[in-house]
N, C-alpha and C positions, 0 to 999 in steps of 0.2 A: 794165292801168291806163294811161290816157292822161296823159302828162306835158306840160303846155303849154310848159315850158322858156322862159318869157318873161324878157327882160332889161329889161322896162319899169320895174320897181320897184327902188328902191335898198335892197335887203336889207342890214341892218347887219352888222357884223363878228361880234357876239355874237348868239346865236339868240333871246335873250329881249328884245332891244332894239326900240324903236319907231322908225319912220322918218317917221311923220306928225307934223306940227307943228301944235299948237293955237295959232291966232293970236288967240283971244279968251280972256280970263280974267275970269269974272264975279265973282271975288272972294269966292266962298263959302268959309267956314271950316268944315272938317270936324273938329269937336271932339266932346267927350263929350256935348254937348247936341244935336247934329244928329240929325234924324229919319231914320235910315238905312232903316228900314222904316216909312214914313209910313202910318198907319192913319186919318188924319183924314177926315171925311166929304167935304170939298171935294176932297181929293186922289183919293179912291176914285171920286168922280163923274167927274173928268177922265180917270182911267184907263179907266172904262167907255166914255166917248165915244171915246177913242183905240182901244180894243179893237174897237168897232163899225166904225171906219174901217179897221182892219187886216183884219177879216174881209171887208168889202165891196170894198175897193180894193187895199190893199197886198199881201195874200197872193196874189191872182190876178196882179197885175202882176209880183211877184217871180218867180212860177213861169214866166211867159211871158218876161220879160226875161232871165232867167238859164238858161232851159231846165231848171228845177229838177225833179229826180226824187227821190222819197222812197222808201226801202226800210226795212223792219223795223217798220212801225207795228203789226204784229201783236204785237210784244213789249210794247207799252204795254198791250194788253188782257190778254196772258198774265200780266203782273206788276202788274196794277192794284192788288192788295192791298198790295204792297210800296210802290208809288208813293204810295198814300193815307197811308202812315205817315211820309212825308218822304223826300227823295231829293236827292243831289248828282249832277250830270251834268257831263261834260267832253268837249271836242272839240278838234281842231286849229282854228286861226283863220286863215281864208283869204280873207275878203271883208268889206267894210263892212256888208253886209246879212246876214251869216251867222247872226246872232242872230234876225233876222226869219225866216229859213229854219227855224230850230229852233222858234220859236213856232208857225209854220205846221204843222210836222211833228207836234208833240206836242199840238196842240189837241184837246179842250177843256181840257187841263191848263194851269194858269197857272204861269208860271215867273218867277223873278228871276235876275239875272245880276250877278256881281261885276264892277265896272268900274273902270278906271283913273281916279283922281280928276281928272286933267287933262281927261278927256273930259266928266265931269259938270260941270266948271267951264267948258267950252267952249261954243260957240254951239249945239251939239246937246244940251247937258246937260238941258234941260227935257224933251225928247222921250225921252232915254235913261232918265230917272227914271220917266216915265209908262209905259214898256214894261217896267219892273221893275228898272232899274239901281240897284245898291247901291254907293256909292263906297267905295274902299279908301283910307283916309287914308295918306299916305306920309311924314309927318314927326312925327306926334304918337303916341308909343307908347300912351298912355292911350286916345286916340281909336281906334287900331287895335284894342285890346282890347275897347272898347265895341262897335265895328262887328262884330267876330267873335262876341262874346257874343250879340248880338241876332240875328245870322245863324244861329248854332247853335240858338238857341231856336226860330227860325222853322222850321228843318228838323225839329227834334224835334216840333213841333206840326203836322207834315204838309206843310210847305212844300217847294218844289222850287227849288234854287239851281244855276245853271249857272256853270262856270268854264272859262276858256281856259287850259289847263294849260301851254301853251307860253310864256305870258307876254306875247305881243304878236301883232299881226296882220301876216302877210306874204301879200299878195294873190297868188293863183294859184300858190302854192308847193306842189309835190306831196308832197315828203318830209315826214314827221311829225317835227318837231323835238323835242328832249328836253323832258320835263315837269318843271316845278317842283313841289315837294311840297305846295303849298297845297291842292290838290284832295283828296289823300289825308288830309292833316291835318284838314281840315274834316269829311270823312266819318268819320274815326276819332273825333273829338271828339263828333260828333253820334250816333255808333254807327249809322250808316246806310250803305247801299251806294252805289256810284257807277254811273251809267248811262253807258256810253261811246257817243259819237256820232262818226262819221267822215265827213269830207268828201273826195270824190274828184272826178275830172273825166272828161268825155266829149268827144271831138273834135266841134267844132261843124260843122254842115252848111255848104254853100256860101253860102247867103243870110246866115246869122249871121256867117260868117267874112269874106265880101267886102263885104257891105252894111253890117252893124252893127259890123264890126271886133271881133267877140267872140272872146276868147282861148280860152274853153272853156265847155262846159255843165257844170253842177254837179249832183252826186249826193250826197244826204245818206242815210246808213245808220245805223239805230238798233240797238244791240246789246242784250245781256242784262246785268242788274245784276252788278257785281263787288263781292264783300263783303270787308271787312277780316278778317284772320285773328286771332281773339281769343287764339290760343295764343302769339302772338309778343309780345315786349316792345314798348312803344309806338313807339319810333323805328324798330325793325325792321319793325313792322306798317305804318308809314307808307311806308317805302321799298319794301316788298313790294307794297303796294297801288298805289303809283306805277308800278312796273314792269309789273304786270299790266294796269293801265288803259292804259298806253302800248302794250302789245302788242295789246290789244283794239282801240284806235283805229287802229293800223296795219292790222290785218286788215280792219276796216270800210272803210278807205281803199284796200284792194286791195294792201297791201304785206305781204310776209312779214317779221315782226319780226326774224328772224335776218338778213335782207338789208337792213334799213333802214340808211342811212348814218350815222345818229346814235345815240348811246347813249340808253337810256330815261330817265335821270335827268340833269337839268341840273347841270353843274359848270363854270361859266364857259365853256360850250361855244361854240366858234367856228364860223362858217358854213363849210360844205364847198362849194367851187366845183366841182361835179361836171359842169357843162356850159358854163360861161363864167366869165371873171374880171371881166366888166363887167356891173354891174347899175345900173339907173336911167337907161338911155340915153334922153335926151329927156324925162325925168320932169318932170311939172308937178303940184305938190301941189294 
């Protein structure tokens, strides 16, 4: 496994924290009446147009720009009957474009993604919504319950929802950070499996490194579904599934789970400075 070991980005002290700052707030209120899964005709038509642009322009550009390599697509065919019944997927979160990479890798399957509410309220919010973003309300317990209820119904009806189990994006960070229990909780509530997806890196060639200043090329690997254990009590089932999903993503990222520097389950886990104590040198948001 190639580890870029970049100090370009200001990775926070706690492994689930964000370092990107949203400078735009569009003032959307995510309450119980918000259309978390918008099925209106106008919205679906705009989604169709965006999907056409993704296939024609964005997916090819992403593969060339990031040297994207996709492994494990045969698992989508192998488990298509499981996927048709609804699915949760999870991965490490390492790039602004990594959900685009996932959409490209699993096409023609259509996916949704649970997204930080601040992102939906930011300048890119309309686009995030059109590619399947579902905001997670962060202050209103009733709205959170509404969002999760609609998401679970969507999965049970054959939908595919992706989560970033680490809780935030750390660009070009090689080690898989601890997982928060939301992925496993959603899968257990929907009684559906989790499809693990792992991002790893390849060392870029001379042209990418010297001319385009590219830190690393990206590899996406698709695993096999991980099922909740129905014999366990619910909270133990969630913890067990979280651990097994973390182990699966580690392996897909080329890391032995036993040698990963972080535990599988997040518990106010702090960043491990395994190659430098300075992050974010010269960072420009």
